[in-house]
PyMOL CGO cylinders between C-alpha atoms (Angstrom):
from pymol import cmd
from pymol.cgo import CYLINDER

trace = [
    CYLINDER, -79.94, 71.27, -170.08, -79.49, 68.15, -167.97, 0.3, 1, 1, 1, 1, 1, 1,
    CYLINDER, -79.49, 68.15, -167.97, -81.81, 65.09, -169.72, 0.3, 1, 1, 1, 1, 1, 1,
    CYLINDER, -81.81, 65.09, -169.72, -83.23, 62.63, -167.18, 0.3, 1, 1, 1, 1, 1, 1,
    CYLINDER, -83.23, 62.63, -167.18, -81.23, 59.71, -166.48, 0.3, 1, 1, 1, 1, 1, 1,
    CYLINDER, -81.23, 59.71, -166.48, -82.00, 56.46, -168.36, 0.3, 1, 1, 1, 1, 1, 1,
    CYLINDER, -82.00, 56.46, -168.36, -83.34, 53.76, -167.02, 0.3, 1, 1, 1, 1, 1, 1,
    CYLINDER, -83.34, 53.76, -167.02, -81.07, 50.13, -166.69, 0.3, 1, 1, 1, 1, 1, 1,
    CYLINDER, -81.07, 50.13, -166.69, -83.58, 47.37, -168.76, 0.3, 1, 1, 1, 1, 1, 1,
    CYLINDER, -83.58, 47.37, -168.76, -83.42, 44.80, -166.59, 0.3, 1, 1, 1, 1, 1, 1,
    CYLINDER, -83.42, 44.80, -166.59, -80.51, 42.65, -168.97, 0.3, 1, 1, 1, 1, 1, 1,
    CYLINDER, -80.51, 42.65, -168.97, -78.05, 45.68, -167.57, 0.3, 1, 1, 1, 1, 1, 1,
    CYLINDER, -78.05, 45.68, -167.57, -78.87, 45.82, -163.48, 0.3, 1, 1, 1, 1, 1, 1,
    CYLINDER, -78.87, 45.82, -163.48, -76.07, 43.33, -162.66, 0.3, 1, 1, 1, 1, 1, 1,
    CYLINDER, -76.07, 43.33, -162.66, -76.62, 41.00, -159.36, 0.3, 1, 1, 1, 1, 1, 1,
    CYLINDER, -76.62, 41.00, -159.36, -75.48, 40.37, -156.36, 0.3, 1, 1, 1, 1, 1, 1,
    CYLINDER, -75.48, 40.37, -156.36, -73.87, 37.24, -156.17, 0.3, 1, 1, 1, 1, 1, 1,
    CYLINDER, -73.87, 37.24, -156.17, -76.65, 35.55, -154.07, 0.3, 1, 1, 1, 1, 1, 1,
    CYLINDER, -76.65, 35.55, -154.07, -78.45, 36.14, -156.07, 0.3, 1, 1, 1, 1, 1, 1,
    CYLINDER, -78.45, 36.14, -156.07, -76.63, 35.06, -159.33, 0.3, 1, 1, 1, 1, 1, 1,
    CYLINDER, -76.63, 35.06, -159.33, -76.20, 31.91, -157.40, 0.3, 1, 1, 1, 1, 1, 1,
    CYLINDER, -76.20, 31.91, -157.40, -79.62, 31.28, -157.63, 0.3, 1, 1, 1, 1, 1, 1,
    CYLINDER, -79.62, 31.28, -157.63, -79.83, 31.88, -161.22, 0.3, 1, 1, 1, 1, 1, 1,
    CYLINDER, -79.83, 31.88, -161.22, -77.13, 30.30, -161.76, 0.3, 1, 1, 1, 1, 1, 1,
    CYLINDER, -77.13, 30.30, -161.76, -79.29, 27.06, -159.89, 0.3, 1, 1, 1, 1, 1, 1,
    CYLINDER, -79.29, 27.06, -159.89, -82.87, 27.25, -161.97, 0.3, 1, 1, 1, 1, 1, 1,
    CYLINDER, -82.87, 27.25, -161.97, -82.83, 25.16, -164.84, 0.3, 1, 1, 1, 1, 1, 1,
    CYLINDER, -82.83, 25.16, -164.84, -85.12, 26.24, -167.64, 0.3, 1, 1, 1, 1, 1, 1,
    CYLINDER, -85.12, 26.24, -167.64, -85.20, 23.17, -169.93, 0.3, 1, 1, 1, 1, 1, 1,
    CYLINDER, -85.20, 23.17, -169.93, -86.04, 21.23, -166.67, 0.3, 1, 1, 1, 1, 1, 1,
    CYLINDER, -86.04, 21.23, -166.67, -90.16, 20.18, -166.54, 0.3, 1, 1, 1, 1, 1, 1,
    CYLINDER, -90.16, 20.18, -166.54, -92.55, 21.08, -164.16, 0.3, 1, 1, 1, 1, 1, 1,
    CYLINDER, -92.55, 21.08, -164.16, -93.32, 18.55, -161.25, 0.3, 1, 1, 1, 1, 1, 1,
    CYLINDER, -93.32, 18.55, -161.25, -96.57, 18.38, -160.40, 0.3, 1, 1, 1, 1, 1, 1,
    CYLINDER, -96.57, 18.38, -160.40, -97.08, 18.87, -156.71, 0.3, 1, 1, 1, 1, 1, 1,
    CYLINDER, -97.08, 18.87, -156.71, -98.20, 15.86, -154.83, 0.3, 1, 1, 1, 1, 1, 1,
    CYLINDER, -98.20, 15.86, -154.83, -101.66, 15.21, -153.00, 0.3, 1, 1, 1, 1, 1, 1,
    CYLINDER, -101.66, 15.21, -153.00, -100.36, 16.05, -149.74, 0.3, 1, 1, 1, 1, 1, 1,
    CYLINDER, -100.36, 16.05, -149.74, -98.62, 18.36, -150.89, 0.3, 1, 1, 1, 1, 1, 1,
    CYLINDER, -98.62, 18.36, -150.89, -101.55, 19.96, -152.72, 0.3, 1, 1, 1, 1, 1, 1,
    CYLINDER, -101.55, 19.96, -152.72, -103.41, 19.78, -149.32, 0.3, 1, 1, 1, 1, 1, 1,
    CYLINDER, -103.41, 19.78, -149.32, -101.09, 21.82, -147.46, 0.3, 1, 1, 1, 1, 1, 1,
    CYLINDER, -101.09, 21.82, -147.46, -100.67, 24.55, -149.71, 0.3, 1, 1, 1, 1, 1, 1,
    CYLINDER, -100.67, 24.55, -149.71, -104.28, 25.47, -150.30, 0.3, 1, 1, 1, 1, 1, 1,
    CYLINDER, -104.28, 25.47, -150.30, -104.85, 24.35, -146.25, 0.3, 1, 1, 1, 1, 1, 1,
    CYLINDER, -104.85, 24.35, -146.25, -102.32, 27.55, -145.85, 0.3, 1, 1, 1, 1, 1, 1,
    CYLINDER, -102.32, 27.55, -145.85, -103.52, 29.32, -148.82, 0.3, 1, 1, 1, 1, 1, 1,
    CYLINDER, -103.52, 29.32, -148.82, -107.62, 29.12, -146.86, 0.3, 1, 1, 1, 1, 1, 1,
    CYLINDER, -107.62, 29.12, -146.86, -105.43, 30.26, -144.12, 0.3, 1, 1, 1, 1, 1, 1,
    CYLINDER, -105.43, 30.26, -144.12, -104.38, 32.95, -145.00, 0.3, 1, 1, 1, 1, 1, 1,
    CYLINDER, -104.38, 32.95, -145.00, -106.96, 33.92, -146.96, 0.3, 1, 1, 1, 1, 1, 1,
    CYLINDER, -106.96, 33.92, -146.96, -108.66, 34.25, -143.76, 0.3, 1, 1, 1, 1, 1, 1,
    CYLINDER, -108.66, 34.25, -143.76, -106.48, 36.48, -141.42, 0.3, 1, 1, 1, 1, 1, 1,
    CYLINDER, -106.48, 36.48, -141.42, -106.67, 38.83, -144.19, 0.3, 1, 1, 1, 1, 1, 1,
    CYLINDER, -106.67, 38.83, -144.19, -109.69, 39.68, -144.65, 0.3, 1, 1, 1, 1, 1, 1,
    CYLINDER, -109.69, 39.68, -144.65, -110.23, 43.00, -143.32, 0.3, 1, 1, 1, 1, 1, 1,
    CYLINDER, -110.23, 43.00, -143.32, -112.33, 43.01, -139.83, 0.3, 1, 1, 1, 1, 1, 1,
    CYLINDER, -112.33, 43.01, -139.83, -110.73, 45.20, -137.09, 0.3, 1, 1, 1, 1, 1, 1,
    CYLINDER, -110.73, 45.20, -137.09, -106.92, 44.35, -135.59, 0.3, 1, 1, 1, 1, 1, 1,
    CYLINDER, -106.92, 44.35, -135.59, -105.81, 42.81, -131.80, 0.3, 1, 1, 1, 1, 1, 1,
    CYLINDER, -105.81, 42.81, -131.80, -105.40, 45.34, -130.12, 0.3, 1, 1, 1, 1, 1, 1,
    CYLINDER, -105.40, 45.34, -130.12, -105.93, 48.62, -131.85, 0.3, 1, 1, 1, 1, 1, 1,
    CYLINDER, -105.93, 48.62, -131.85, -108.73, 51.46, -131.02, 0.3, 1, 1, 1, 1, 1, 1,
    CYLINDER, -108.73, 51.46, -131.02, -108.48, 53.60, -127.68, 0.3, 1, 1, 1, 1, 1, 1,
    CYLINDER, -108.48, 53.60, -127.68, -107.70, 52.24, -124.46, 0.3, 1, 1, 1, 1, 1, 1,
    CYLINDER, -107.70, 52.24, -124.46, -109.72, 51.84, -121.61, 0.3, 1, 1, 1, 1, 1, 1,
    CYLINDER, -109.72, 51.84, -121.61, -108.74, 54.58, -119.21, 0.3, 1, 1, 1, 1, 1, 1,
    CYLINDER, -108.74, 54.58, -119.21, -109.42, 54.77, -114.92, 0.3, 1, 1, 1, 1, 1, 1,
    CYLINDER, -109.42, 54.77, -114.92, -111.26, 58.04, -115.23, 0.3, 1, 1, 1, 1, 1, 1,
    CYLINDER, -111.26, 58.04, -115.23, -113.67, 59.95, -117.16, 0.3, 1, 1, 1, 1, 1, 1,
    CYLINDER, -113.67, 59.95, -117.16, -114.33, 62.41, -119.69, 0.3, 1, 1, 1, 1, 1, 1,
    CYLINDER, -114.33, 62.41, -119.69, -116.65, 64.64, -118.11, 0.3, 1, 1, 1, 1, 1, 1,
    CYLINDER, -116.65, 64.64, -118.11, -117.51, 68.75, -119.26, 0.3, 1, 1, 1, 1, 1, 1,
    CYLINDER, -117.51, 68.75, -119.26, -118.79, 70.78, -116.89, 0.3, 1, 1, 1, 1, 1, 1,
    CYLINDER, -118.79, 70.78, -116.89, -120.28, 74.41, -117.31, 0.3, 1, 1, 1, 1, 1, 1,
    CYLINDER, -120.28, 74.41, -117.31, -119.15, 76.80, -114.05, 0.3, 1, 1, 1, 1, 1, 1,
    CYLINDER, -119.15, 76.80, -114.05, -119.57, 80.00, -113.20, 0.3, 1, 1, 1, 1, 1, 1,
    CYLINDER, -119.57, 80.00, -113.20, -116.88, 82.20, -113.63, 0.3, 1, 1, 1, 1, 1, 1,
    CYLINDER, -116.88, 82.20, -113.63, -116.07, 83.27, -109.54, 0.3, 1, 1, 1, 1, 1, 1,
    CYLINDER, -116.07, 83.27, -109.54, -115.80, 79.46, -109.51, 0.3, 1, 1, 1, 1, 1, 1,
    CYLINDER, -115.80, 79.46, -109.51, -114.12, 79.32, -112.31, 0.3, 1, 1, 1, 1, 1, 1,
    CYLINDER, -114.12, 79.32, -112.31, -111.59, 81.74, -110.08, 0.3, 1, 1, 1, 1, 1, 1,
    CYLINDER, -111.59, 81.74, -110.08, -111.81, 79.38, -106.97, 0.3, 1, 1, 1, 1, 1, 1,
    CYLINDER, -111.81, 79.38, -106.97, -111.22, 76.38, -109.03, 0.3, 1, 1, 1, 1, 1, 1,
    CYLINDER, -111.22, 76.38, -109.03, -107.88, 77.70, -110.87, 0.3, 1, 1, 1, 1, 1, 1,
    CYLINDER, -107.88, 77.70, -110.87, -106.97, 78.30, -107.44, 0.3, 1, 1, 1, 1, 1, 1,
    CYLINDER, -106.97, 78.30, -107.44, -107.09, 75.21, -105.76, 0.3, 1, 1, 1, 1, 1, 1,
    CYLINDER, -107.09, 75.21, -105.76, -106.09, 73.40, -109.15, 0.3, 1, 1, 1, 1, 1, 1,
    CYLINDER, -106.09, 73.40, -109.15, -102.10, 75.72, -107.80, 0.3, 1, 1, 1, 1, 1, 1,
    CYLINDER, -102.10, 75.72, -107.80, -102.38, 74.05, -105.04, 0.3, 1, 1, 1, 1, 1, 1,
    CYLINDER, -102.38, 74.05, -105.04, -103.46, 70.28, -106.51, 0.3, 1, 1, 1, 1, 1, 1,
    CYLINDER, -103.46, 70.28, -106.51, -101.22, 70.49, -109.28, 0.3, 1, 1, 1, 1, 1, 1,
    CYLINDER, -101.22, 70.49, -109.28, -104.15, 70.62, -112.59, 0.3, 1, 1, 1, 1, 1, 1,
    CYLINDER, -104.15, 70.62, -112.59, -108.19, 71.53, -112.76, 0.3, 1, 1, 1, 1, 1, 1,
    CYLINDER, -108.19, 71.53, -112.76, -108.88, 67.38, -112.62, 0.3, 1, 1, 1, 1, 1, 1,
    CYLINDER, -108.88, 67.38, -112.62, -106.57, 66.78, -109.14, 0.3, 1, 1, 1, 1, 1, 1,
    CYLINDER, -106.57, 66.78, -109.14, -108.78, 69.94, -107.55, 0.3, 1, 1, 1, 1, 1, 1,
    CYLINDER, -108.78, 69.94, -107.55, -112.10, 68.66, -108.65, 0.3, 1, 1, 1, 1, 1, 1,
    CYLINDER, -112.10, 68.66, -108.65, -111.75, 65.55, -107.31, 0.3, 1, 1, 1, 1, 1, 1,
    CYLINDER, -111.75, 65.55, -107.31, -110.18, 66.79, -104.43, 0.3, 1, 1, 1, 1, 1, 1,
    CYLINDER, -110.18, 66.79, -104.43, -113.61, 68.93, -103.98, 0.3, 1, 1, 1, 1, 1, 1,
    CYLINDER, -113.61, 68.93, -103.98, -115.52, 66.44, -104.98, 0.3, 1, 1, 1, 1, 1, 1,
    CYLINDER, -115.52, 66.44, -104.98, -114.06, 63.68, -102.47, 0.3, 1, 1, 1, 1, 1, 1,
    CYLINDER, -114.06, 63.68, -102.47, -114.10, 65.85, -99.56, 0.3, 1, 1, 1, 1, 1, 1,
    CYLINDER, -114.10, 65.85, -99.56, -117.51, 66.22, -99.73, 0.3, 1, 1, 1, 1, 1, 1,
    CYLINDER, -117.51, 66.22, -99.73, -119.50, 63.64, -98.03, 0.3, 1, 1, 1, 1, 1, 1,
    CYLINDER, -119.50, 63.64, -98.03, -122.48, 61.08, -99.23, 0.3, 1, 1, 1, 1, 1, 1,
]
cmd.load_cgo(trace, "trace")
């Protein structure tokens, strides 16, 4: 019967040399120094700016991109659709065949 692997505690996980150097550099007995007023203002301004950006709304560049063509639905009689399919084989696509036929008509 298999047993689940035991989850290691924080103390059992080995640290990388970089992490160990960071742990060694921290003096846990040193008192925290209060921020200077300039540093505090800078921190608060950065926090305000970060909150404004993260408050929802649309993302720049999101959404469907505009296209040079407009989607159009047309109902055709079956015999007209057959002729359109023949033209489409020559033109390459149904859209190209319709566009070619419309542009051939004088306005």
